[in-house]
DSSP file (Angstrom, degrees, kcal/mol; ACC not computed):
  #  RESIDUE AA STRUCTURE BP1 BP2  ACC     N-H-->O    O-->H-N    N-H-->O    O-->H-N    TCO  KAPPA ALPHA  PHI   PSI    X-CA   Y-CA   Z-CA
    1    1 A X    >>        0   0    0      0, 0.0     3,-1.6     0, 0.0     4,-0.8   0.000 360.0 360.0 360.0  23.7   21.3   37.7   89.6
    2    2 A X  H 3>  +     0   0    0      1,-0.3     4,-2.6     2,-0.2     5,-0.2   0.748 360.0  72.3 -61.5 -20.9   17.5   37.8   89.4
    3    3 A X  H 3> S+     0   0    0      1,-0.2     4,-2.9     2,-0.2    -1,-0.3   0.826  90.8  57.5 -62.4 -30.3   18.0   39.7   86.1
    4    4 A X  H <> S+     0   0    0     -3,-1.6     4,-2.4     2,-0.2    -1,-0.2   0.928 109.8  43.8 -65.9 -42.7   19.0   36.4   84.5
    5    5 A X  H  X S+     0   0    0     -4,-0.8     4,-2.2     2,-0.2    -2,-0.2   0.939 114.7  48.6 -64.3 -47.4   15.7   34.8   85.6
    6    6 A X  H  X S+     0   0    0     -4,-2.6     4,-2.0     1,-0.2    -2,-0.2   0.917 114.3  46.2 -61.5 -45.8   13.7   37.8   84.5
    7    7 A X  H  X S+     0   0    0     -4,-2.9     4,-2.7     2,-0.2    -1,-0.2   0.875 108.4  55.9 -66.0 -37.6   15.5   37.9   81.1
    8    8 A X  H  X S+     0   0    0     -4,-2.4     4,-2.0    -5,-0.2    -2,-0.2   0.937 110.6  44.5 -58.4 -46.9   15.1   34.2   80.6
    9    9 A X  H  X S+     0   0    0     -4,-2.2     4,-2.2     2,-0.2    -1,-0.2   0.847 112.1  53.2 -70.9 -32.0   11.3   34.5   81.1
   10   10 A X  H  X S+     0   0    0     -4,-2.0     4,-2.3     2,-0.2    -1,-0.2   0.923 108.6  49.3 -65.4 -44.0   11.2   37.6   78.8
   11   11 A X  H  X S+     0   0    0     -4,-2.7     4,-2.5     2,-0.2    -2,-0.2   0.889 109.3  53.1 -62.8 -38.2   13.0   35.6   76.1
   12   12 A X  H  X S+     0   0    0     -4,-2.0     4,-2.3     2,-0.2    -2,-0.2   0.944 109.1  48.1 -60.8 -49.1   10.5   32.8   76.5
   13   13 A X  H  X S+     0   0    0     -4,-2.2     4,-2.3     1,-0.2    -2,-0.2   0.896 111.4  51.2 -57.2 -41.8    7.6   35.2   76.0
   14   14 A X  H  X S+     0   0    0     -4,-2.3     4,-3.3     2,-0.2    -2,-0.2   0.911 108.4  52.0 -61.0 -44.5    9.4   36.7   72.9
   15   15 A X  H  X S+     0   0    0     -4,-2.5     4,-3.0     2,-0.2    -2,-0.2   0.923 109.2  49.4 -61.1 -44.8    9.8   33.2   71.5
   16   16 A X  H  X S+     0   0    0     -4,-2.3     4,-2.2     2,-0.2    -1,-0.2   0.912 113.1  47.0 -61.2 -41.7    6.1   32.5   72.0
   17   17 A X  H  X S+     0   0    0     -4,-2.3     4,-1.7     2,-0.2    -2,-0.2   0.937 112.9  48.9 -65.0 -46.3    5.2   35.8   70.2
   18   18 A X  H  X>S+     0   0    0     -4,-3.3     5,-2.7     1,-0.2     4,-0.5   0.926 110.9  51.0 -59.5 -45.0    7.7   35.0   67.4
   19   19 A X  H ><5S+     0   0    0     -4,-3.0     3,-1.4     1,-0.2    -1,-0.2   0.934 110.1  48.2 -56.3 -47.7    6.2   31.6   67.0
   20   20 A X  H 3<5S+     0   0    0     -4,-2.2    -1,-0.2     1,-0.3    -2,-0.2   0.783 112.2  50.4 -64.6 -26.9    2.7   32.9   66.8
   21   21 A X  H 3<5S-     0   0    0     -4,-1.7    -1,-0.3    -3,-0.3    -2,-0.2   0.430 117.1-112.5 -89.1  -2.3    3.8   35.5   64.2
   22   22 A X  T <<5S+     0   0    0     -3,-1.4     2,-1.5    -4,-0.5    -3,-0.2   0.607  74.7 135.9  81.5  12.0    5.6   32.9   62.1
   23   23 A X     >< +     0   0    0     -5,-2.7     4,-2.3    -6,-0.2    -1,-0.2  -0.601  23.2 165.9 -92.4  75.8    9.0   34.2   62.8
   24   24 A X  H  >  +     0   0    0     -2,-1.5     4,-2.2     1,-0.2    -1,-0.2   0.821  67.1  52.5 -69.8 -36.5   10.4   30.7   63.3
   25   25 A X  H  > S+     0   0    0     -3,-0.2     4,-2.2     2,-0.2    -1,-0.2   0.940 113.4  45.1 -65.6 -45.3   14.2   31.6   63.2
   26   26 A X  H  > S+     0   0    0      1,-0.2     4,-3.3     2,-0.2     5,-0.2   0.889 110.0  56.0 -64.7 -38.4   13.8   34.3   65.8
   27   27 A X  H  X S+     0   0    0     -4,-2.3     4,-2.0     1,-0.2    -1,-0.2   0.920 108.8  46.4 -58.1 -43.4   11.6   32.0   67.9
   28   28 A X  H  X S+     0   0    0     -4,-2.2     4,-2.3     2,-0.2    -1,-0.2   0.906 112.1  50.3 -67.2 -40.6   14.3   29.4   68.0
   29   29 A X  H  X S+     0   0    0     -4,-2.2     4,-2.4     1,-0.2    -2,-0.2   0.952 112.0  47.7 -62.1 -47.9   17.0   32.0   68.9
   30   30 A X  H  X S+     0   0    0     -4,-3.3     4,-2.3     1,-0.2    -1,-0.2   0.839 109.6  53.8 -64.4 -29.1   14.9   33.4   71.7
   31   31 A X  H  X S+     0   0    0     -4,-2.0     4,-2.7    -5,-0.2     5,-0.2   0.910 108.0  49.8 -67.2 -41.1   14.2   29.9   73.0
   32   32 A X  H  X S+     0   0    0     -4,-2.3     4,-2.8     1,-0.2    -2,-0.2   0.929 112.5  47.1 -60.3 -44.3   17.9   29.2   73.1
   33   33 A X  H  X S+     0   0    0     -4,-2.4     4,-2.5     2,-0.2     5,-0.3   0.914 111.0  51.8 -65.7 -41.0   18.5   32.5   75.0
   34   34 A X  H  X S+     0   0    0     -4,-2.3     4,-2.2    -5,-0.2    -2,-0.2   0.956 114.3  42.8 -57.5 -50.1   15.7   31.7   77.4
   35   35 A X  H  X S+     0   0    0     -4,-2.7     4,-2.7     2,-0.2     5,-0.2   0.934 113.0  52.2 -64.7 -46.2   17.1   28.3   78.2
   36   36 A X  H  X S+     0   0    0     -4,-2.8     4,-2.4    -5,-0.2    -1,-0.2   0.940 113.7  43.0 -55.2 -51.0   20.7   29.5   78.4
   37   37 A X  H  X S+     0   0    0     -4,-2.5     4,-2.6     1,-0.2    -1,-0.2   0.862 112.5  52.6 -67.5 -36.3   19.8   32.2   80.9
   38   38 A X  H  X S+     0   0    0     -4,-2.2     4,-2.2    -5,-0.3    -1,-0.2   0.903 111.0  47.6 -65.1 -41.6   17.6   30.0   82.9
   39   39 A X  H  X S+     0   0    0     -4,-2.7     4,-2.5     2,-0.2    -2,-0.2   0.920 113.2  47.5 -66.9 -41.8   20.3   27.4   83.2
   40   40 A X  H  X S+     0   0    0     -4,-2.4     4,-2.5    -5,-0.2    -2,-0.2   0.892 110.7  52.7 -65.6 -39.6   22.9   30.0   84.2
   41   41 A X  H  X S+     0   0    0     -4,-2.6     4,-2.5     2,-0.2    -1,-0.2   0.927 111.0  46.8 -59.6 -45.7   20.5   31.5   86.7
   42   42 A X  H  X S+     0   0    0     -4,-2.2     4,-1.8     2,-0.2    -2,-0.2   0.919 111.7  50.0 -63.4 -44.0   20.0   28.0   88.3
   43   43 A X  H  X S+     0   0    0     -4,-2.5     4,-2.4     1,-0.2     6,-0.6   0.929 113.0  47.6 -60.8 -44.8   23.7   27.3   88.4
   44   44 A X  H  X S+     0   0    0     -4,-2.5     4,-2.5     1,-0.2    -2,-0.2   0.913 109.3  52.4 -62.4 -43.2   24.3   30.7   90.1
   45   45 A X  H  < S+     0   0    0     -4,-2.5    -1,-0.2     1,-0.2    -2,-0.2   0.825 118.2  37.9 -64.6 -30.5   21.5   30.2   92.6
   46   46 A X  H  < S+     0   0    0     -4,-1.8    -1,-0.2    -5,-0.2    -2,-0.2   0.740 135.3  15.5 -93.1 -24.3   23.0   26.8   93.6
   47   47 A X  H  < S-     0   0    0     -4,-2.4    -3,-0.2     2,-0.3    -2,-0.2   0.543  93.9-115.8-128.4 -10.5   26.8   27.6   93.4
   48   48 A X  S  < S+     0   0    0     -4,-2.5     2,-0.3    -5,-0.5    -4,-0.2   0.526  90.9  54.5  83.7   6.0   27.3   31.3   93.3
   49   49 A X        -     0   0    0     -6,-0.6    -2,-0.3    -9,-0.1     2,-0.3  -0.956  60.0-161.1-156.5 170.9   28.8   31.2   89.9
   50   50 A X        -     0   0    0     -2,-0.3   -10,-0.1    -3,-0.1     2,-0.1  -0.978  35.4 -88.4-155.0 158.3   28.1   30.0   86.3
   51   51 A X        -     0   0    0     -2,-0.3     2,-0.8     1,-0.1    -8,-0.0  -0.359  27.3-132.7 -65.7 145.3   30.2   29.2   83.2
   52   52 A X  S    S+     0   0    0     -2,-0.1     2,-0.3     2,-0.0    -1,-0.1  -0.384  76.5 103.6 -91.7  53.5   30.8   32.1   80.8
   53   53 A X        -     0   0    0     -2,-0.8    -2,-0.0     2,-0.1     0, 0.0  -0.804  64.0-146.0-127.6 167.5   29.8   29.8   78.0
   54   54 A X        +     0   0    0     -2,-0.3     2,-0.7    33,-0.0    36,-0.1   0.434  54.7 122.6-118.2  -0.1   26.6   29.5   75.9
   55   55 A X     >  -     0   0    0      1,-0.2     4,-2.4     2,-0.1     5,-0.2  -0.495  44.0-163.4 -70.6 108.5   26.3   25.8   75.2
   56   56 A X  H  > S+     0   0    0     -2,-0.7     4,-2.3     1,-0.2    -1,-0.2   0.804  86.8  55.0 -65.6 -28.4   22.9   24.8   76.6
   57   57 A X  H  > S+     0   0    0      2,-0.2     4,-2.4     1,-0.2    -1,-0.2   0.934 110.0  45.8 -69.7 -45.5   23.8   21.1   76.6
   58   58 A X  H  > S+     0   0    0      2,-0.2     4,-2.0     1,-0.2    -2,-0.2   0.912 113.8  49.1 -63.3 -43.2   26.9   21.7   78.6
   59   59 A X  H  X S+     0   0    0     -4,-2.4     4,-1.8     2,-0.2    -1,-0.2   0.905 111.4  49.4 -60.3 -43.5   25.0   23.9   81.0
   60   60 A X  H  X S+     0   0    0     -4,-2.3     4,-2.2     1,-0.2    -2,-0.2   0.882 108.9  52.4 -66.6 -38.5   22.2   21.4   81.4
   61   61 A X  H  X S+     0   0    0     -4,-2.4     4,-2.4     2,-0.2    -1,-0.2   0.903 106.8  53.7 -60.7 -42.1   24.7   18.6   82.1
   62   62 A X  H  X S+     0   0    0     -4,-2.0     4,-2.1     1,-0.2    -2,-0.2   0.903 110.0  47.6 -59.8 -42.4   26.3   20.8   84.8
   63   63 A X  H  X S+     0   0    0     -4,-1.8     4,-2.6     2,-0.2     6,-0.3   0.880 109.9  52.1 -67.9 -39.1   22.9   21.2   86.5
   64   64 A X  H  X S+     0   0    0     -4,-2.2     4,-2.7     2,-0.2     5,-0.3   0.912 111.1  47.5 -63.4 -43.3   22.2   17.5   86.2
   65   65 A X  H  < S+     0   0    0     -4,-2.4    -2,-0.2     1,-0.2    -1,-0.2   0.900 115.9  46.2 -63.4 -40.2   25.6   16.7   87.9
   66   66 A X  H  < S+     0   0    0     -4,-2.1    -2,-0.2    -5,-0.2    -1,-0.2   0.884 127.5  24.2 -70.4 -40.4   24.8   19.2   90.6
   67   67 A X  H  < S-     0   0    0     -4,-2.6    -2,-0.2    -5,-0.1    -3,-0.2   0.601  86.0-137.9-103.9 -14.6   21.2   18.2   91.3
   68   68 A X     <  +     0   0    0     -4,-2.7     2,-0.7    -5,-0.3    -3,-0.1   0.843  38.2 176.2  55.3  33.8   21.1   14.6   90.2
   69   69 A X     >  -     0   0    0     -5,-0.3     4,-2.1    -6,-0.3    -1,-0.2  -0.593  21.0-164.8 -79.3 112.0   17.7   15.4   88.7
   70   70 A X  H  > S+     0   0    0     -2,-0.7     4,-2.7     1,-0.2    -1,-0.2   0.858  86.6  56.9 -65.5 -35.5   16.4   12.3   86.9
   71   71 A X  H  > S+     0   0    0      2,-0.2     4,-2.2     1,-0.2    -1,-0.2   0.936 109.9  44.4 -63.9 -45.7   13.8   14.2   84.9
   72   72 A X  H  > S+     0   0    0      2,-0.2     4,-2.6     1,-0.2    -1,-0.2   0.902 112.1  52.4 -64.6 -40.6   16.4   16.6   83.5
   73   73 A X  H  X S+     0   0    0     -4,-2.1     4,-2.1     1,-0.2    -2,-0.2   0.923 110.5  49.2 -61.4 -42.8   18.7   13.6   82.7
   74   74 A X  H  X S+     0   0    0     -4,-2.7     4,-2.9     2,-0.2     5,-0.3   0.901 111.1  48.5 -61.6 -43.4   15.8   11.9   80.9
   75   75 A X  H  X S+     0   0    0     -4,-2.2     4,-2.4     1,-0.2    -2,-0.2   0.898 109.9  52.4 -64.6 -41.2   15.0   15.1   78.9
   76   76 A X  H  < S+     0   0    0     -4,-2.6    -2,-0.2     1,-0.2    -1,-0.2   0.908 115.6  41.3 -60.3 -43.2   18.7   15.5   78.0
   77   77 A X  H >< S+     0   0    0     -4,-2.1     3,-0.7    -5,-0.2    -2,-0.2   0.929 121.9  37.8 -73.4 -46.5   18.8   11.9   76.7
   78   78 A X  H 3< S+     0   0    0     -4,-2.9     3,-0.2     1,-0.2    -2,-0.2   0.777 123.1  40.4 -79.3 -27.1   15.4   11.7   74.9
   79   79 A X  T >X S+     0   0    0     -4,-2.4     4,-2.3    -5,-0.3     3,-0.5   0.019  72.1 122.4-114.1  27.5   15.5   15.3   73.5
   80   80 A X  H <> S+     0   0    0     -3,-0.7     4,-2.5     1,-0.2     5,-0.2   0.872  72.9  57.2 -58.1 -38.5   19.1   15.6   72.4
   81   81 A X  H 3> S+     0   0    0     -3,-0.2     4,-1.5     1,-0.2    -1,-0.2   0.872 110.0  43.9 -64.0 -36.0   18.1   16.3   68.8
   82   82 A X  H <> S+     0   0    0     -3,-0.5     4,-2.2     2,-0.2    -1,-0.2   0.874 113.0  51.3 -75.7 -37.2   16.0   19.4   69.9
   83   83 A X  H  X S+     0   0    0     -4,-2.3     4,-2.6     2,-0.2    -2,-0.2   0.856 107.2  53.9 -64.7 -34.6   18.7   20.5   72.3
   84   84 A X  H  X S+     0   0    0     -4,-2.5     4,-2.4    -5,-0.2    -1,-0.2   0.901 107.9  49.8 -66.2 -39.5   21.2   20.3   69.4
   85   85 A X  H  X S+     0   0    0     -4,-1.5     4,-1.6     2,-0.2    -2,-0.2   0.905 112.5  48.3 -64.5 -39.9   18.9   22.5   67.3
   86   86 A X  H  X S+     0   0    0     -4,-2.2     4,-0.8     2,-0.2    -2,-0.2   0.929 111.1  50.0 -65.2 -43.5   18.7   25.0   70.2
   87   87 A X  H >< S+     0   0    0     -4,-2.6     3,-0.7     1,-0.2     4,-0.3   0.900 112.2  47.4 -62.0 -41.8   22.5   24.9   70.6
   88   88 A X  H >X S+     0   0    0     -4,-2.4     4,-2.5     1,-0.2     3,-1.2   0.786 100.2  68.4 -67.9 -29.5   23.0   25.6   66.9
   89   89 A X  H 3X S+     0   0    0     -4,-1.6     4,-0.9     1,-0.3     5,-0.4   0.751  79.8  78.3 -67.0 -21.4   20.4   28.4   67.0
   90   90 A X  H << S+     0   0    0     -4,-0.8    -1,-0.3    -3,-0.7    -2,-0.2   0.887 118.3   9.4 -51.6 -39.5   22.7   30.5   69.0
   91   91 A X  H X> S+     0   0    0     -3,-1.2     4,-2.2    -4,-0.3     3,-0.9   0.814 128.5  54.1-106.2 -50.2   24.7   31.3   65.8
   92   92 A X  H 3X S+     0   0    0     -4,-2.5     4,-1.9     1,-0.3     6,-0.5   0.825 100.9  57.4 -64.0 -37.6   22.7   29.9   62.9
   93   93 A X  H 3< S+     0   0    0     -4,-0.9    -1,-0.3    -5,-0.3    -3,-0.1   0.787 117.3  35.8 -67.3 -24.2   19.4   31.7   63.6
   94   94 A X  H <4 S+     0   0    0     -3,-0.9    -2,-0.2    -5,-0.4    -1,-0.2   0.817 133.0  18.9 -95.0 -34.4   21.2   35.1   63.4
   95   95 A X  H  < S+     0   0    0     -4,-2.2     2,-0.3     2,-0.0    -3,-0.2   0.592 107.9  67.5-119.5 -12.8   23.8   34.6   60.8
   96   96 A X  S  < S-     0   0    0     -4,-1.9     2,-2.1    -5,-0.4     0, 0.0  -0.798  80.1-113.8-113.7 153.3   23.0   31.7   58.5
   97   97 A X        +     0   0    0     -2,-0.3     2,-0.3     2,-0.0    -4,-0.1  -0.383  63.6 144.1 -80.6  62.9   20.2   31.1   56.0
   98   98 A X        -     0   0    0     -2,-2.1     2,-0.5    -6,-0.5   -73,-0.1  -0.785  36.4-155.7-103.7 147.7   18.6   28.4   57.9
   99   99 A X        -     0   0    0     -2,-0.3     2,-0.3   -75,-0.0    -2,-0.0  -0.989   6.6-153.3-123.5 123.9   14.9   27.8   58.1
  100  100 A X        -     0   0    0     -2,-0.5     2,-0.2    -7,-0.0   -76,-0.1  -0.719  20.1-120.4 -92.6 145.3   13.3   25.9   61.1
  101  101 A X     >  -     0   0    0     -2,-0.3     4,-2.2     1,-0.1     5,-0.2  -0.495  19.4-118.5 -79.4 154.3   10.1   24.1   60.7
  102  102 A X  H  > S+     0   0    0      1,-0.2     4,-2.7     2,-0.2     5,-0.2   0.866 116.1  53.9 -58.1 -36.3    7.1   24.9   62.7
  103  103 A X  H  > S+     0   0    0      2,-0.2     4,-2.3     1,-0.2    -1,-0.2   0.912 107.8  49.2 -66.2 -42.7    7.2   21.4   64.2
  104  104 A X  H  > S+     0   0    0      2,-0.2     4,-2.3     1,-0.2    -2,-0.2   0.894 113.2  46.5 -64.4 -39.7   10.8   21.8   65.3
  105  105 A X  H  X S+     0   0    0     -4,-2.2     4,-3.1     2,-0.2     5,-0.2   0.928 111.9  51.2 -69.4 -42.8   10.1   25.2   66.9
  106  106 A X  H  X S+     0   0    0     -4,-2.7     4,-2.3     1,-0.2    -2,-0.2   0.909 111.0  48.3 -62.2 -39.2    7.0   23.8   68.7
  107  107 A X  H  X S+     0   0    0     -4,-2.3     4,-2.4     2,-0.2    -1,-0.2   0.914 113.2  47.9 -63.1 -42.5    9.0   20.9   70.0
  108  108 A X  H  X S+     0   0    0     -4,-2.3     4,-2.8     2,-0.2     5,-0.2   0.921 110.4  51.4 -66.0 -41.0   11.7   23.2   71.2
  109  109 A X  H  X S+     0   0    0     -4,-3.1     4,-2.2     1,-0.2    -2,-0.2   0.915 111.4  47.7 -59.5 -44.9    9.2   25.5   72.8
  110  110 A X  H  X S+     0   0    0     -4,-2.3     4,-2.4    -5,-0.2    -1,-0.2   0.914 113.4  48.4 -62.8 -42.3    7.6   22.5   74.7
  111  111 A X  H  X S+     0   0    0     -4,-2.4     4,-2.6     2,-0.2    -2,-0.2   0.919 110.2  50.1 -69.0 -42.6   11.0   21.3   75.8
  112  112 A X  H  X S+     0   0    0     -4,-2.8     4,-2.7     1,-0.2     5,-0.2   0.905 111.3  49.5 -60.3 -42.5   12.1   24.7   77.1
  113  113 A X  H  X S+     0   0    0     -4,-2.2     4,-2.5    -5,-0.2    -1,-0.2   0.931 110.8  50.3 -62.5 -43.7    8.9   25.1   79.0
  114  114 A X  H  X S+     0   0    0     -4,-2.4     4,-2.8     2,-0.2    -2,-0.2   0.925 112.5  46.0 -61.0 -43.9    9.4   21.6   80.5
  115  115 A X  H  X S+     0   0    0     -4,-2.6     4,-2.1     2,-0.2    -1,-0.2   0.943 113.6  48.3 -63.6 -47.7   13.0   22.4   81.6
  116  116 A X  H  <>S+     0   0    0     -4,-2.7     5,-3.2     1,-0.2     6,-0.9   0.855 112.1  50.7 -63.1 -35.0   12.1   25.8   83.0
  117  117 A X  H ><5S+     0   0    0     -4,-2.5     3,-1.8     4,-0.2    -1,-0.2   0.944 109.9  49.4 -64.4 -48.1    9.2   24.1   84.9
  118  118 A X  H 3<5S+     0   0    0     -4,-2.8    -2,-0.2     1,-0.3    -1,-0.2   0.832 108.9  52.7 -63.2 -30.5   11.6   21.4   86.3
  119  119 A X  T 3<5S-     0   0    0     -4,-2.1    -1,-0.3    -5,-0.2    -2,-0.2   0.454 116.8-119.2 -82.8   0.9   13.9   24.2   87.4
  120  120 A X  T < 5S+     0   0    0     -3,-1.8    -3,-0.2    -5,-0.2    -2,-0.1   0.860  81.8 120.9  63.6  41.1   10.9   25.8   89.1
  121  121 A X      <       0   0    0     -5,-3.2    -4,-0.2    -6,-0.1    -5,-0.1   0.489 360.0 360.0-103.9 -11.0   11.2   29.0   87.0
  122  122 A X              0   0    0     -6,-0.9    -5,-0.2    -5,-0.1    -4,-0.1   0.324 360.0 360.0-122.1 360.0    7.6   28.5   85.7
């Protein structure tokens, strides 16, 4: 399942490029994809399987239960508003006329990097 890891990192690079190009909706969508695949990769590496779901908060909660990682638990609690934006981006960035602010996307980018770092993917 190394393709999940590889794709997660590719989506992160795309998000960074989108952000720099001012494509904020695509950046948020690509960040959600990066996080979702990174979480699924981590679950697969630890358990041999992962949920066929896309909710990044649920996937992150599963990893926290599995690893008892206090840093991830703290990020989930303190950054729930950004995780909610990422969760919503799965649908809204593609299909709805929503506009994300540069600040929101920057915060999401920082959070995704932190989580991927904590998962030892960066």
